[in-house]
C-alpha positions in Angstrom: 130.8 120.4 73.5 132.7 123.7 72.9 131.4 126.2 70.4 127.9 125.0 70.5 125.3 127.5 69.2 121.9 127.0 70.5 119.5 128.3 67.9 115.8 128.8 68.4 113.9 125.8 67.0 110.4 126.1 68.2 109.0 124.0 65.3 110.7 120.9 66.8 108.5 121.2 69.9 105.3 120.6 67.9 103.4 123.2 70.0 102.6 126.9 69.5 104.7 128.8 72.0 103.5 132.2 73.2 104.7 134.8 70.8 105.8 138.3 71.9 102.9 140.6 72.4 101.9 142.5 69.2 104.0 145.7 68.8 102.5 149.0 67.7 104.6 151.5 65.8 107.0 153.6 67.8 105.3 156.9 67.3 104.3 160.0 69.2 100.8 160.7 70.4 97.9 161.6 68.2 98.3 164.9 66.4 101.8 164.2 65.2 103.7 165.7 68.3 107.3 164.6 68.2 108.9 162.6 71.0 112.3 164.4 70.4 112.5 168.2 70.8 114.3 170.6 68.5 117.2 170.8 70.9 117.7 167.1 70.8 116.4 166.5 74.3 113.5 164.1 74.9 110.0 165.4 75.8 107.9 164.3 78.7 105.1 163.1 76.3 104.5 159.4 76.6 105.5 157.3 73.6 102.4 155.5 72.3 104.1 152.2 71.8 105.4 152.1 75.3 101.9 152.2 76.9 101.5 148.4 76.6 104.5 148.0 78.8 102.6 149.2 81.8 99.6 146.9 81.1 99.9 143.6 83.0 97.8 141.9 80.4 100.5 142.4 77.8 102.7 139.9 79.5 100.2 137.1 79.5 101.1 136.8 75.8 104.8 137.1 76.4 107.4 139.9 76.8 107.4 142.2 73.7 111.2 142.0 73.3 111.0 143.5 69.8 109.4 146.6 71.1 111.8 146.8 74.0 114.7 146.6 71.6 113.4 149.3 69.3 112.7 151.6 72.3 116.1 150.9 73.7 117.9 151.7 70.5 115.9 154.7 69.5 115.3 156.3 72.9 117.0 154.6 75.8 114.5 156.1 78.2 110.7 156.5 77.4 107.8 158.0 79.2 105.1 155.6 80.2 101.6 156.8 81.4 99.8 155.3 84.3 96.1 155.2 83.4 93.4 154.2 85.8 92.9 150.5 86.0 91.1 147.8 88.1 91.6 148.7 91.7 94.1 151.4 90.8 93.8 155.1 90.4 95.6 157.0 87.6 99.3 157.7 88.4 101.7 160.5 87.3 103.6 158.2 84.9 107.2 157.2 85.0 110.4 157.0 83.0 111.3 153.5 81.8 115.1 153.0 81.6 116.0 150.4 79.0 119.8 150.5 78.4 122.2 148.3 80.5 124.5 151.2 81.2 121.7 153.5 82.4 120.2 150.7 84.6 123.6 150.2 86.2 123.9 153.9 86.8 120.5 154.1 88.5 121.1 151.1 90.7 124.5 152.2 92.0 123.6 155.7 92.9 121.1 155.6 95.8 121.7 159.2 96.7 120.4 160.3 93.3 117.9 157.5 92.7 116.2 156.6 96.0 114.5 153.4 97.0 112.9 155.1 100.0 111.5 158.4 98.7 108.6 156.7 96.9 109.4 153.1 97.6 110.1 150.5 94.9 106.6 149.6 93.7 105.9 151.1 90.3 102.5 152.3 91.4 102.5 154.7 94.3 101.2 153.3 97.7 97.6 154.2 98.1 98.0 156.3 101.2 100.7 158.2 103.1 100.3 155.6 105.8 100.9 152.8 103.3 104.1 154.6 102.1 105.3 154.9 105.7 104.7 151.2 106.2 106.6 150.0 103.1 109.5 152.3 103.9 110.3 150.2 106.9 111.2 147.3 104.6 114.9 146.8 103.7 113.9 146.7 100.0 112.6 150.3 100.3 115.5 151.8 102.3 118.5 153.9 101.4 121.8 154.1 103.3 122.5 154.3 106.2 119.4 152.5 107.4 119.7 150.0 104.6 123.4 149.5 105.3 122.9 148.5 108.9 120.4 145.8 108.0 122.4 144.6 105.1 125.5 144.2 107.3 123.5 142.1 109.8 122.1 139.9 107.1 125.5 139.4 105.5 126.8 138.2 108.8 123.8 135.8 109.2 124.4 134.6 105.7 128.0 133.5 106.5 129.8 131.1 104.2 129.2 128.3 106.7 125.4 129.1 106.8 125.1 129.2 103.1 127.1 126.0 102.7 124.7 124.3 105.1 121.7 125.5 103.1 123.3 124.3 99.8 124.0 120.9 101.3 120.2 120.5 102.0 119.3 121.5 98.4 120.5 118.2 96.9 118.1 116.2 99.1 115.2 118.5 98.4 115.8 118.4 94.6 116.1 114.6 94.5 112.8 114.2 96.4 111.1 116.7 94.1 112.2 114.8 91.1 111.4 111.4 92.7 107.8 112.6 93.1 107.8 113.8 89.5 109.1 110.5 88.2 106.6 108.5 90.3 103.7 110.2 88.6 102.4 110.4 85.0 104.8 111.0 82.2 103.5 114.6 81.9 103.8 116.9 84.9 103.2 120.5 85.5 106.7 121.6 86.1 105.8 125.0 87.4 103.4 123.8 90.2 104.7 120.3 90.9 108.5 120.9 90.8 109.6 124.5 90.5 107.2 125.8 93.2 108.4 123.2 95.7 112.2 123.6 95.8 112.2 127.4 96.6 109.6 126.8 99.4 111.7 124.1 101.0 114.9 126.1 100.7 113.2 129.2 102.1 111.7 127.2 105.0 115.3 126.1 105.8 116.5 129.6 105.7 113.7 131.0 107.9 113.7 128.1 110.2 110.0 127.4 109.4 108.6 123.9 110.0 108.2 122.1 106.7 104.5 121.7 107.2 104.0 125.4 107.1 105.9 126.0 103.9 102.8 126.3 101.7 102.0 129.5 103.6 104.9 131.0 101.7 103.2 129.9 98.5 100.0 131.7 99.5 101.8 134.9 100.6 103.9 135.3 97.5 100.9 134.6 95.3 99.0 137.3 97.1 101.7 139.9 96.6 103.4 139.1 93.3 100.2 137.9 91.6 98.0 140.9 92.7 97.5 141.8 89.1 96.4 138.3 88.2 92.8 137.2 89.3 94.0 133.6 89.6 96.4 134.6 92.4 95.1 137.7 94.0 92.9 136.0 96.6 95.1 132.9 97.1 94.2 131.1 100.3 95.0 127.4 99.6 96.7 126.6 102.9 94.7 124.4 105.3 95.3 125.6 108.9 94.7 122.1 110.1 97.9 120.9 108.4 100.0 123.6 110.0 101.7 124.2 113.3 100.1 126.0 116.2 101.9 129.2 115.2 100.3 128.9 111.7 96.9 128.3 113.1 97.1 131.3 115.4 98.4 133.6 112.6 95.7 132.5 110.2 93.1 133.7 112.6 93.8 137.1 111.2 94.0 136.1 107.5 92.6 139.0 105.3 89.1 138.5 104.1 87.1 140.1 101.2 85.0 143.1 102.1 81.3 143.4 101.4 82.0 144.0 97.7 84.3 141.0 97.5 87.5 143.0 97.3 90.6 141.8 99.1 92.8 144.4 101.0 95.7 145.6 98.9 98.4 142.9 99.5 101.1 145.6 99.3 99.7 147.1 102.5 100.1 145.7 106.0 96.4 145.0 106.3 96.6 142.8 103.2 99.3 140.6 104.8 98.1 140.5 108.4 98.6 136.8 108.7 102.2 136.9 107.4 103.1 139.6 110.0 101.3 137.6 112.8 103.3 134.5 111.8 106.6 136.4 111.7 105.9 137.9 115.1 105.1 134.6 116.7 108.1 132.9 115.0 110.5 135.7 116.2 109.3 135.3 119.8 109.8 131.5 119.6 113.3 131.9 118.2 114.3 134.4 120.8 113.3 131.9 123.5 114.9 128.9 121.7 117.3 129.9 118.8 118.0 127.3 116.2 120.8 127.0 113.7 118.9 128.7 110.9 119.7 132.1 109.4 116.8 133.9 111.0 117.8 132.7 114.5 121.3 134.0 113.9 119.9 137.3 112.8 117.7 137.6 115.9 120.5 137.0 118.4 123.3 138.9 116.9 124.2 142.6 117.7 124.6 145.4 115.2 127.6 147.7 115.1 126.2 149.8 118.0 125.4 146.9 120.2 121.7 146.8 119.4 119.6 143.8 118.3 117.1 143.5 115.5 113.7 144.6 116.6 110.7 142.4 116.2 109.2 144.9 113.7 112.4 144.7 111.7 112.3 141.0 111.8 108.7 141.0 110.6 109.6 143.2 107.6 112.7 141.0 106.8 110.5 138.0 107.0 108.1 139.6 104.4 111.1 140.2 102.1 112.3 136.6 102.3 108.8 135.1 102.1 107.9 137.0 99.0 111.0 138.1 97.1 113.0 135.1 98.3 110.4 132.7 96.9 109.0 134.3 93.8 112.1 135.0 91.8 113.2 131.4 91.9 109.7 130.1 91.5 109.6 131.9 88.2 113.3 131.5 87.3 113.2 127.7 87.5 110.3 127.2 85.1 111.8 130.0 82.9 115.0 127.9 82.7 112.9 124.9 81.7 111.1 126.9 79.0 114.6 127.8 77.7 115.7 124.1 77.5 112.4 123.0 75.9 112.7 125.7 73.3 116.4 125.0 72.6 116.9 121.2 72.3 120.6 121.6 71.3 121.2 123.2 74.8 119.5 120.2 76.5 121.6 117.8 74.5 124.8 119.7 75.3 124.1 119.7 79.0 123.4 116.0 79.0 126.6 115.4 77.2 128.7 117.7 79.4 127.3 118.6 82.9 130.2 120.9 83.3 128.4 123.4 81.3 125.6 123.8 83.9 127.0 126.8 85.8 127.1 128.9 82.6 123.7 127.5 81.6 122.2 128.8 84.8 123.5 132.3 84.2 122.1 132.2 80.7 118.7 130.9 81.9 118.6 133.8 84.3 119.5 136.4 81.7 117.3 135.0 78.9 114.2 134.7 81.2 114.8 137.6 83.6 112.2 136.7 86.3 111.9 140.3 87.7 111.3 142.6 84.8 111.3 146.0 86.4 112.1 147.9 89.6 111.5 151.5 90.7 113.6 154.3 92.1 112.7 158.0 92.6 114.9 160.8 91.5 116.1 163.0 94.4 117.3 165.9 92.2 117.2 167.0 88.6 119.4 164.8 86.4 119.5 163.2 82.9 119.7 159.7 81.4 120.4 159.1 77.7 119.6 162.7 77.0 116.3 162.6 78.9 115.7 165.3 81.5 114.7 163.7 84.8 113.2 166.0 87.5 113.4 165.6 91.2 110.5 163.5 92.4 110.1 161.7 89.0 109.6 157.9 89.1 112.4 156.1 87.4 111.7 152.4 86.6 114.6 150.3 85.4 113.8 147.5 82.9 115.9 144.4 83.6 114.1 142.7 80.8 115.4 145.2 78.3 118.9 145.7 79.9 119.6 142.0 79.8 119.1 141.9 76.1 121.1 145.1 75.3 123.0 144.5 72.1 125.8 146.9 73.3 126.5 144.4 76.1 125.4 141.0 74.8 126.3 139.6 71.3 123.2 138.3 69.6 121.2 139.0 72.8 118.0 137.2 71.8 119.9 133.9 71.3 120.0 131.4 74.2 123.7 130.4 74.5 124.7 128.3 77.5 128.4 129.1 76.7 127.9 132.9 76.7 130.9 134.7 78.2 131.0 137.2 79.7 127.4 137.3 80.9 127.0 140.5 82.8 123.2 140.2 83.4 121.5 142.3 86.0 119.0 139.6 87.3 120.2 140.1 90.9 120.5 143.9 90.6 123.5 146.0 91.1 124.9 148.4 93.7 123.9 148.5 97.4 120.7 146.5 96.8 122.4 143.6 95.0 120.6 140.4 96.1 122.2 138.8 99.1 120.6 135.5 98.1 122.1 135.3 94.7 124.5 132.5 95.5 121.8 130.4 97.0 119.5 131.1 94.1 122.1 130.0 91.6 122.7 126.9 93.7 119.0 126.0 93.6 118.9 126.3 89.8 122.1 124.4 89.3 121.1 121.6 91.6 117.6 121.1 90.3 118.5 121.1 86.6 121.5 118.8 87.3 119.2 116.3 89.0 116.4 116.5 86.5 118.7 116.0 83.5 120.6 113.2 85.2 117.4 111.3 86.0 115.7 111.7 82.6 116.7 110.9 79.0 114.6 113.7 77.4 112.2 116.5 78.2 109.7 118.1 75.8 106.8 120.4 76.0 103.4 118.8 76.4 101.4 122.1 76.0 101.9 125.8 76.0 102.9 127.4 79.2 100.4 129.7 81.0 102.0 133.0 81.8 101.3 135.3 84.8 99.4 138.5 84.3 102.0 140.9 85.7 104.1 143.8 84.5 106.5 143.1 87.3 107.3 139.4 87.4 107.8 137.2 84.3 105.9 134.4 85.9 104.8 130.9 84.7 101.6 129.6 86.2 101.6 126.3 84.4 104.2 124.5 82.4 103.2 121.0 81.1 106.4 118.9 80.5 106.6 115.4 79.1 109.6 113.5 80.5 111.2 110.2 79.3 113.0 108.0 81.9 
């Protein structure tokens, strides 16, 4: 159906979808101080309107895209303060980068915008020890350390390995939809369907027994949902249902302190059971390698003839278990939200399944599961006329960049035939997501199966959104399906 234009028609859904969070005027701080100096450069004073972008509660009501667009057009880069919050001390503030071109520049210059200097969490690690710990993760490395691990991962994710994983996706997707169709005509797509496929695909990648896959759900809840009280203390996995490795690892599961506080999940102590599981799994795979990606990674040699250490494996396991699960766990329900809000797109895909590949790219752009990521400036520089000093936090906004009107025509419109579609969902530069192909395959497969097995999908109630300024998450998404 060429030339289809998918307009927003929320009224046809007969529900009240979450509106973007209320936007306050783009003004300077009290007292009338201007954001722009006489010399045309931008000051280091936070813009009052930007403050809500650092508050995770904002995003329970939806992403304030109108505000992001105004800040992107008028400033390009804005200063955001980091006030004290629950479980968090006040921070020094950061620069939020909103334009597609600037985000690209930051991501492709690791020598100027470092992942390792302050790590990639927006909030600084609580202690120097915590910073040292997170720097050992590939996510928080710069070349050449990052390059070595990436080369090893790229070899493990060979075309043959990825093709094998993709072959298994069809069976996983069909079984997920079979379970959905065997139940009531209203399901929670976020928890009953979208949460399951990434876990199964990730278990295949990691070589984890299927009965342990819900551990991945707990671990990612703990890390990604640390700002949301519904997820922060997640511990739903029953050790009795798991393997001996799972039961041994869960003996060191983090517990609340005397005041009921859980350890920070962004610290090693907060994920002790994950690391214990990874250590035991690595030992088992060294003794008896399988055909999975992690077994390949453990037995191969790097360019200098060395092997991956157990500690390196543990940290890569964390990366896969959390980042490899959560992006798709939110991307899949985000794609469903798009189809429910745009019935013309759903009709077009049912009429012409050949549009699915482009639809997946547009779902990713329109939803943008990971909203922000941090770098740290290594020397003085400038972005969009803003002076950045060495040591400053620089946070790129994928949510804003993926709706930049200088790159995307009518950027707020959901258009499954949009081309080109140069979104930044999987990043850019040396940290471009190695799992991008597999993530696309998961979305393509699941939506192809669900649309081919149903005649219509509609919203049964409003989605419940995650309290997070990092992930654009969906906790619950009631969907009514017709066979």
